[in-house]
DRENTIMAR-601511 format. One record per residue (C-alpha): residue in three letters; x, y, z. Coordinates in Angstrom, 3 decimals. Example, Ala and Ser with C-alpha at 12.3 -4.5 7.8 and 13.67 -1.06 7.14 Angstrom:
<sekes>
+-----+----------+----------+----------+
! res !        x !        y !        z !
+-----+----------+----------+----------+
! ala !   12.300 !   -4.500 !    7.800 !
! ser !   13.670 !   -1.060 !    7.140 !
+-----+----------+----------+----------+
</sekes>
This chain:
<sekes>
+-----+----------+----------+----------+
! res !        x !        y !        z !
+-----+----------+----------+----------+
! met !   16.763 !  -15.918 !   75.704 !
! ala !   20.377 !  -15.251 !   77.111 !
! arg !   22.546 !  -13.198 !   74.433 !
! thr !   24.831 !  -16.533 !   73.643 !
! asp !   21.882 !  -18.747 !   73.181 !
! leu !   20.893 !  -16.213 !   70.566 !
! ile !   24.230 !  -16.364 !   69.102 !
! ser !   24.345 !  -19.912 !   69.253 !
! ala !   21.007 !  -20.552 !   67.696 !
! cys !   21.954 !  -17.992 !   64.737 !
! leu !   24.959 !  -20.154 !   64.013 !
! arg !   23.073 !  -23.300 !   64.390 !
! ile !   20.508 !  -21.646 !   61.661 !
! thr !   23.234 !  -19.919 !   59.418 !
! leu !   25.485 !  -23.824 !   59.593 !
! gly !   22.007 !  -25.786 !   58.309 !
! val !   21.231 !  -23.060 !   55.472 !
! thr !   24.941 !  -23.496 !   54.000 !
! leu !   24.501 !  -27.214 !   54.489 !
! leu !   21.070 !  -27.180 !   52.469 !
! leu !   22.431 !  -25.337 !   50.109 !
! ala !   25.095 !  -27.337 !   49.310 !
! val !   23.398 !  -30.457 !   48.531 !
! leu !   21.127 !  -28.425 !   46.611 !
! trp !   23.514 !  -26.375 !   44.493 !
! pro !   25.164 !  -30.118 !   42.547 !
! leu !   21.546 !  -31.188 !   42.490 !
! ala !   20.708 !  -28.136 !   39.937 !
! ala !   23.610 !  -28.343 !   38.431 !
! arg !   22.880 !  -32.081 !   37.143 !
! ala !   19.039 !  -31.262 !   36.593 !
! asp !   20.497 !  -28.068 !   34.165 !
! asp !   23.033 !  -30.671 !   32.494 !
! lys !   19.886 !  -33.029 !   31.476 !
! arg !   18.182 !  -29.883 !   29.859 !
! phe !   19.278 !  -27.946 !   26.945 !
! arg !   17.883 !  -25.603 !   24.275 !
! leu !   18.542 !  -26.391 !   20.395 !
! ala !   17.517 !  -23.905 !   17.888 !
! ala !   16.081 !  -24.863 !   14.466 !
! pro !   14.575 !  -22.956 !   11.490 !
! gly !   11.070 !  -23.210 !   10.617 !
! ala !   11.604 !  -25.266 !    7.398 !
! leu !   13.475 !  -28.169 !    9.994 !
! ala !   10.992 !  -27.854 !   12.608 !
! asp !    8.272 !  -28.051 !   10.410 !
! ser !    9.316 !  -31.086 !    8.822 !
! gly !    8.515 !  -33.370 !   11.768 !
! leu !   11.933 !  -34.891 !   11.888 !
! leu !   12.663 !  -33.630 !   15.270 !
! asp !    9.392 !  -35.255 !   16.668 !
! tyr !   10.779 !  -38.174 !   15.782 !
! leu !   14.464 !  -37.616 !   17.036 !
! leu !   14.066 !  -35.991 !   20.298 !
! pro !   11.771 !  -38.570 !   21.954 !
! arg !   14.180 !  -41.103 !   21.207 !
! phe !   16.978 !  -39.525 !   21.907 !
! ser !   15.361 !  -38.350 !   25.386 !
! leu !   14.264 !  -41.796 !   26.041 !
! lys !   17.891 !  -43.356 !   25.878 !
! thr !   19.821 !  -40.857 !   27.884 !
! gly !   17.019 !  -38.801 !   29.810 !
! val !   18.542 !  -35.346 !   28.861 !
! arg !   15.311 !  -33.181 !   27.281 !
! ile !   15.508 !  -30.752 !   24.673 !
! glu !   14.103 !  -27.696 !   23.859 !
! val !   13.448 !  -26.733 !   20.493 !
! val !   13.522 !  -23.060 !   19.838 !
! ala !   13.866 !  -20.499 !   17.231 !
! pro !   17.757 !  -19.501 !   15.559 !
! glu !   16.991 !  -16.092 !   17.535 !
! ala !   15.911 !  -17.312 !   20.732 !
! gly !   19.664 !  -18.175 !   21.882 !
! ala !   20.224 !  -21.374 !   22.372 !
! asp !   23.313 !  -24.214 !   23.360 !
! ala !   23.187 !  -25.723 !   20.171 !
! ala !   22.135 !  -25.318 !   16.768 !
! phe !   20.791 !  -26.840 !   13.447 !
! thr !   22.675 !  -24.785 !   10.684 !
! thr !   23.094 !  -25.103 !    7.054 !
! thr !   26.360 !  -23.327 !    7.078 !
! glu !   28.226 !  -24.218 !   10.378 !
! gly !   28.880 !  -26.851 !   12.279 !
! arg !   29.104 !  -30.914 !   11.804 !
! glu !   27.428 !  -32.195 !    8.870 !
! val !   24.712 !  -34.717 !   10.236 !
! phe !   21.647 !  -35.268 !    7.672 !
! val !   20.538 !  -34.428 !    4.561 !
! gly !   16.630 !  -33.546 !    3.809 !
! ala !   14.208 !  -30.401 !    2.547 !
! gly !   16.408 !  -29.150 !    0.178 !
! gln !   19.609 !  -28.652 !    2.426 !
! thr !   22.125 !  -30.302 !    4.180 !
! trp !   21.856 !  -29.593 !    7.614 !
! arg !   24.538 !  -29.551 !   10.156 !
! leu !   24.762 !  -29.011 !   14.081 !
! arg !   26.351 !  -27.029 !   15.702 !
! leu !   27.545 !  -26.414 !   19.446 !
! asp !   27.544 !  -22.945 !   20.886 !
! gly !   29.387 !  -22.966 !   25.006 !
! gly !   30.069 !  -26.868 !   25.357 !
! his !   26.359 !  -27.772 !   27.599 !
! pro !   27.204 !  -31.924 !   27.984 !
! gly !   23.917 !  -32.485 !   27.112 !
! ala !   24.139 !  -30.610 !   23.689 !
! ala !   27.764 !  -32.272 !   22.946 !
! arg !   26.134 !  -36.018 !   24.293 !
! phe !   22.906 !  -35.429 !   21.760 !
! ala !   25.516 !  -34.399 !   18.401 !
! asp !   27.278 !  -37.831 !   19.675 !
! trp !   24.027 !  -39.553 !   19.726 !
! leu !   23.062 !  -38.149 !   16.445 !
! thr !   26.284 !  -39.244 !   14.677 !
! ser !   26.565 !  -42.968 !   16.165 !
! glu !   25.064 !  -45.817 !   14.301 !
! ile !   21.959 !  -45.737 !   15.993 !
! gly !   21.276 !  -41.906 !   15.905 !
! gln !   22.143 !  -42.425 !   11.747 !
! arg !   19.465 !  -45.306 !   11.800 !
! thr !   17.131 !  -43.267 !   13.613 !
! val !   17.662 !  -40.418 !   10.957 !
! thr !   17.011 !  -42.827 !    8.239 !
! ser !   13.783 !  -44.503 !    9.618 !
! tyr !   11.904 !  -41.474 !    9.896 !
! glu !    9.005 !  -42.186 !    6.861 !
! val !    6.501 !  -39.513 !    5.419 !
! asp !    3.825 !  -41.405 !    3.371 !
! gly !    5.647 !  -44.125 !    3.028 !
! ala !    8.903 !  -42.373 !    1.974 !
! ala !   12.377 !  -40.971 !    3.628 !
! pro !   12.491 !  -37.296 !    3.115 !
! phe !   15.961 !  -37.895 !    5.488 !
! ser !   19.098 !  -39.252 !    4.512 !
! leu !   22.786 !  -39.015 !    5.470 !
! pro !   25.780 !  -36.936 !    4.266 !
! glu !   28.023 !  -38.312 !    1.402 !
! val !   31.161 !  -39.055 !    2.634 !
! ala !   33.895 !  -36.627 !    0.566 !
! ala !   35.400 !  -38.161 !   -2.793 !
! thr !   38.755 !  -36.818 !   -1.434 !
! glu !   40.087 !  -37.586 !    2.365 !
! asp !   42.694 !  -35.143 !    3.455 !
! ala !   45.696 !  -36.594 !    4.151 !
! ala !   45.423 !  -38.365 !    7.911 !
! pro !   48.193 !  -36.796 !   10.033 !
! glu !   50.937 !  -38.905 !   11.291 !
! phe !   51.623 !  -40.026 !   14.747 !
! glu !   55.007 !  -41.865 !   16.392 !
! gly !   52.932 !  -44.236 !   18.027 !
! asp !   52.757 !  -48.166 !   17.516 !
! ala !   49.768 !  -48.701 !   15.412 !
! glu !   49.371 !  -52.346 !   16.640 !
! arg !   49.529 !  -51.712 !   20.190 !
! gly !   47.363 !  -48.883 !   20.056 !
! ala !   44.907 !  -51.705 !   18.343 !
! arg !   45.064 !  -53.320 !   21.418 !
! val !   44.657 !  -50.766 !   23.759 !
! ala !   41.926 !  -49.582 !   22.148 !
! gln !   40.214 !  -52.538 !   22.373 !
! ala !   40.822 !  -53.727 !   25.760 !
! lys !   40.035 !  -49.825 !   27.624 !
! cys !   37.582 !  -48.294 !   24.856 !
! gly !   35.757 !  -51.455 !   23.740 !
! arg !   33.244 !  -51.735 !   26.178 !
! cys !   31.869 !  -48.467 !   24.989 !
! his !   33.066 !  -48.018 !   21.648 !
! val !   33.048 !  -50.010 !   18.576 !
! val !   36.640 !  -50.459 !   18.029 !
! asp !   36.718 !  -53.037 !   14.932 !
! pro !   33.650 !  -53.306 !   13.142 !
! glu !   34.783 !  -56.883 !   12.696 !
! arg !   34.936 !  -57.661 !   16.427 !
! arg !   31.811 !  -57.347 !   18.779 !
! gly !   31.323 !  -54.775 !   21.831 !
! gly !   30.366 !  -51.447 !   22.436 !
! ile !   27.001 !  -49.638 !   23.267 !
! gly !   24.338 !  -48.547 !   20.534 !
! ser !   24.155 !  -45.090 !   21.447 !
! thr !   27.891 !  -44.724 !   21.448 !
! pro !   30.197 !  -43.667 !   18.322 !
! ser !   32.781 !  -45.913 !   17.038 !
! phe !   35.776 !  -45.670 !   15.864 !
! pro !   34.919 !  -45.578 !   12.427 !
! val !   32.388 !  -42.882 !   12.847 !
! leu !   34.562 !  -40.521 !   14.724 !
! arg !   37.156 !  -40.626 !   12.020 !
! thr !   34.782 !  -39.052 !    9.593 !
! leu !   34.763 !  -36.001 !   11.821 !
! ser !   37.108 !  -33.010 !   10.528 !
! asp !   39.034 !  -33.042 !   14.359 !
! trp !   38.992 !  -36.729 !   15.020 !
! asp !   42.692 !  -36.394 !   16.330 !
! thr !   41.984 !  -33.526 !   18.559 !
! arg !   39.140 !  -35.153 !   20.446 !
! phe !   41.184 !  -38.722 !   20.314 !
! gln !   44.294 !  -36.522 !   21.843 !
! ser !   42.067 !  -35.072 !   24.799 !
! phe !   39.164 !  -37.606 !   25.270 !
! tyr !   39.930 !  -38.126 !   28.617 !
! ala !   38.642 !  -34.140 !   29.398 !
! leu !   35.603 !  -34.989 !   27.211 !
! asn !   32.246 !  -35.963 !   29.091 !
! pro !   31.296 !  -38.526 !   29.898 !
! his !   35.309 !  -39.499 !   30.106 !
! pro !   36.108 !  -37.549 !   33.342 !
! ala !   34.233 !  -39.408 !   35.408 !
! phe !   35.967 !  -42.574 !   34.897 !
! thr !   38.922 !  -42.119 !   33.144 !
! gln !   43.183 !  -41.090 !   34.476 !
! val !   46.438 !  -40.163 !   32.836 !
! pro !   48.730 !  -40.296 !   34.857 !
! gly !   50.588 !  -37.312 !   35.397 !
! val !   47.536 !  -35.492 !   33.101 !
! thr !   44.104 !  -35.704 !   35.445 !
! glu !   43.415 !  -35.079 !   38.839 !
! gly !   42.653 !  -37.946 !   40.662 !
! phe !   38.733 !  -38.527 !   41.475 !
! ala !   37.502 !  -36.634 !   43.930 !
! ser !   36.441 !  -38.415 !   47.228 !
! his !   33.009 !  -37.499 !   47.502 !
! leu !   32.471 !  -38.709 !   43.567 !
! pro !   33.668 !  -42.200 !   42.972 !
! pro !   33.222 !  -43.646 !   39.232 !
! ala !   30.355 !  -45.380 !   38.658 !
! ile !   31.900 !  -47.520 !   36.846 !
! val !   35.321 !  -49.633 !   36.818 !
! pro !   37.930 !  -46.824 !   36.405 !
! ile !   40.243 !  -46.569 !   33.053 !
! glu !   43.951 !  -45.835 !   33.449 !
! val !   45.531 !  -44.779 !   30.454 !
! ser !   49.040 !  -43.647 !   29.593 !
! pro !   50.148 !  -40.603 !   27.182 !
! gly !   52.328 !  -43.566 !   25.378 !
! glu !   49.257 !  -45.661 !   25.102 !
! ile !   47.156 !  -42.553 !   23.631 !
! glu !   49.771 !  -41.345 !   21.126 !
! ala !   49.285 !  -45.171 !   20.021 !
! ile !   45.546 !  -45.116 !   19.851 !
! leu !   46.039 !  -42.045 !   17.572 !
! ala !   48.661 !  -44.054 !   15.316 !
! tyr !   46.054 !  -46.809 !   15.098 !
! val !   42.657 !  -44.513 !   14.399 !
! ala !   44.722 !  -42.555 !   11.748 !
! gly !   45.186 !  -45.688 !    9.800 !
! ile !   41.847 !  -46.829 !    9.711 !
! ala !   39.275 !  -45.974 !    7.421 !
! pro !   36.622 !  -43.527 !    8.077 !
! ala !   32.929 !  -44.994 !    7.770 !
! asp !   30.843 !  -44.559 !    5.002 !
! leu !   28.034 !  -42.609 !    6.352 !
! gly !   26.406 !  -42.527 !    3.113 !
! ala !   26.019 !  -45.857 !    2.621 !
! pro !   22.703 !  -47.530 !    1.874 !
! leu !   21.603 !  -49.549 !    5.394 !
! gln !   21.547 !  -52.984 !    5.320 !
! leu !   18.431 !  -54.656 !    6.636 !
! gln !   18.544 !  -57.863 !    8.040 !
+-----+----------+----------+----------+
</sekes>
């Protein structure tokens, strides 16, 4: 084989390998997004609740969870001292702490605090009794931060642009069962930070644009759903609206229909 032919063949092989890696690398990253490690103390792991919860979450979302011991290192962890309160049982108030920003772990946290996640926790039974309940809402709430936006405008914008996924107003239909409602999100201690930067939190970057703030969608990754454009002024209005709504009473008894 001539030297020039050999060089040409080597270049073709190198190019082929490069293209193959370019295709496989994002696939591997997406696969990793669909699996994360969850640390749980023995008392919780042995209660049977996780065996009941996790398959239902995975069936709904396609995200798989590997339960590991607290000392093993994980993307999220159930603790009794740190993180967001999620349920009560086995003599403890359990919290979920996120470590490292794994998108699957964040999705699990949002699901667990959504209406459907809460119903799943309280529907778990052992010998006809429900051993786990939801945390009581604090008797006194910290004063809500004040925002300069127009709350009435915020209500309209939120219903129009957020209502296809979230229940914005409990008296109006809409939303997706696995997505936390605005009243549920309002119970979080960092709700205002979440609403201020929601466009940067998954899955919003895939379909949300804020003019002058976010980058345009990548040409090779067009939105899978109709995109949403929201202005900084509209975000401020939404914040003013959410500041005025009552947080959900997560400790209220279930109303069965």
